[in-house]
Short mmCIF file of the C-alpha atoms (twelve columns), coordinates in Angstrom:
data_MODEL
# 
_entry.id   MODEL 
# 
loop_
_atom_site.group_PDB 
_atom_site.id 
_atom_site.type_symbol 
_atom_site.label_atom_id 
_atom_site.label_alt_id 
_atom_site.label_comp_id 
_atom_site.label_asym_id 
_atom_site.label_seq_id 
_atom_site.Cartn_x 
_atom_site.Cartn_y 
_atom_site.Cartn_z 
_atom_site.pdbx_PDB_model_num 
ATOM 1  C CA . GLN A 1  49.857 -118.362 101.051 1 
ATOM 2  C CA . SER A 2  46.357 -117.554 102.118 1 
ATOM 3  C CA . HIS A 3  43.555 -116.694 99.667  1 
ATOM 4  C CA . PHE A 4  41.990 -114.611 102.494 1 
ATOM 5  C CA . PRO A 5  44.930 -113.493 104.680 1 
ATOM 6  C CA . GLU A 6  42.902 -111.091 106.839 1 
ATOM 7  C CA . LEU A 7  40.301 -113.817 107.562 1 
ATOM 8  C CA . ALA A 8  43.001 -116.440 108.212 1 
ATOM 9  C CA . GLN A 9  44.489 -114.240 110.913 1 
ATOM 10 C CA . LYS A 10 41.162 -113.909 112.651 1 
ATOM 11 C CA . SER A 11 39.896 -117.382 112.158 1 
ATOM 12 C CA . SER A 12 41.686 -120.605 113.014 1 
ATOM 13 C CA . GLU A 13 39.082 -122.525 111.054 1 
ATOM 14 C CA . ILE A 14 39.981 -120.556 107.788 1 
ATOM 15 C CA . ALA A 15 43.715 -121.143 108.443 1 
ATOM 16 C CA . PHE A 16 43.071 -124.894 108.940 1 
ATOM 17 C CA . LEU A 17 40.881 -125.235 105.874 1 
ATOM 18 C CA . GLU A 18 43.409 -123.466 103.704 1 
ATOM 19 C CA . GLU A 19 46.180 -125.781 104.969 1 
ATOM 20 C CA . TRP A 20 43.942 -128.831 104.314 1 
ATOM 21 C CA . LEU A 21 43.146 -127.615 100.891 1 
ATOM 22 C CA . GLU A 22 46.847 -127.344 100.051 1 
ATOM 23 C CA . GLU A 23 47.545 -130.790 101.492 1 
ATOM 24 C CA . VAL A 24 44.664 -132.463 99.592  1 
ATOM 25 C CA . GLY A 25 45.541 -130.664 96.422  1 
ATOM 26 C CA . SER A 26 49.187 -131.923 96.589  1 
ATOM 27 C CA . LYS A 27 48.044 -135.457 97.014  1 
ATOM 28 C CA . ARG A 28 45.349 -135.686 94.315  1 
ATOM 29 C CA . PRO A 29 46.225 -137.792 91.270  1 
ATOM 30 C CA . LEU A 30 47.388 -135.857 88.218  1 
ATOM 31 C CA . SER A 31 45.156 -135.862 85.195  1 
ATOM 32 C CA . LYS A 32 46.323 -137.231 81.893  1 
ATOM 33 C CA . LEU A 33 46.710 -133.596 80.689  1 
ATOM 34 C CA . GLU A 34 48.782 -132.635 83.683  1 
ATOM 35 C CA . ILE A 35 51.063 -135.698 83.266  1 
ATOM 36 C CA . MET A 36 51.588 -134.847 79.522  1 
ATOM 37 C CA . GLN A 37 52.270 -131.134 80.385  1 
ATOM 38 C CA . ARG A 38 54.924 -132.153 82.951  1 
ATOM 39 C CA . GLU A 39 56.527 -134.624 80.528  1 
ATOM 40 C CA . MET A 40 56.631 -131.833 77.933  1 
ATOM 41 C CA . GLU A 41 58.341 -129.572 80.323  1 
ATOM 42 C CA . GLY A 42 60.829 -132.208 81.092  1 
ATOM 43 C CA . ALA A 43 61.435 -132.840 77.426  1 
ATOM 44 C CA . ILE A 44 62.102 -129.188 76.859  1 
ATOM 45 C CA . ALA A 45 64.486 -129.047 79.780  1 
ATOM 46 C CA . SER A 46 66.355 -132.036 78.407  1 
ATOM 47 C CA . GLU A 47 66.324 -130.390 74.917  1 
ATOM 48 C CA . LEU A 48 64.315 -133.251 73.473  1 
ATOM 49 C CA . TYR A 49 62.453 -130.835 71.221  1 
ATOM 50 C CA . GLU A 50 60.908 -133.488 68.904  1 
ATOM 51 C CA . ARG A 51 59.383 -135.191 71.853  1 
ATOM 52 C CA . ALA A 52 58.159 -131.954 73.313  1 
ATOM 53 C CA . ALA A 53 56.507 -131.060 69.972  1 
ATOM 54 C CA . GLU A 54 54.829 -134.489 69.909  1 
ATOM 55 C CA . LEU A 55 53.503 -133.952 73.441  1 
ATOM 56 C CA . ARG A 56 52.459 -130.351 72.611  1 
ATOM 57 C CA . ASP A 57 50.343 -131.646 69.647  1 
ATOM 58 C CA . ALA A 58 48.898 -134.460 71.796  1 
ATOM 59 C CA . ILE A 59 47.989 -131.956 74.474  1 
ATOM 60 C CA . LYS A 60 46.258 -129.717 71.967  1 
ATOM 61 C CA . LEU A 61 44.281 -132.570 70.597  1 
ATOM 62 C CA . LEU A 62 43.249 -133.651 74.055  1 
ATOM 63 C CA . GLN A 63 42.239 -130.089 74.992  1 
ATOM 64 C CA . THR A 64 40.159 -129.773 71.779  1 
ATOM 65 C CA . ARG A 65 38.506 -133.149 72.436  1 
ATOM 66 C CA . ASP A 66 37.622 -132.071 75.972  1 
ATOM 67 C CA . THR A 67 36.096 -128.789 74.857  1 
ATOM 68 C CA . THR A 68 33.958 -130.276 72.096  1 
ATOM 69 C CA . VAL A 69 32.422 -132.960 74.356  1 
# 
């Protein structure tokens, strides 16, 4: 899925860089926020709603802390 499909068709460099970006993005470590969001999604899928609510609250706290710094 190219961000610039018309350029990717004309330029092998653009196509290469977009593939590389996708590869690097998939290998980067997850942030604490991303880990908590995934865990919350898993808790919801498993119907562990109390745990999901705890994670939701922790995520909100973390996001608030990040925006006030």
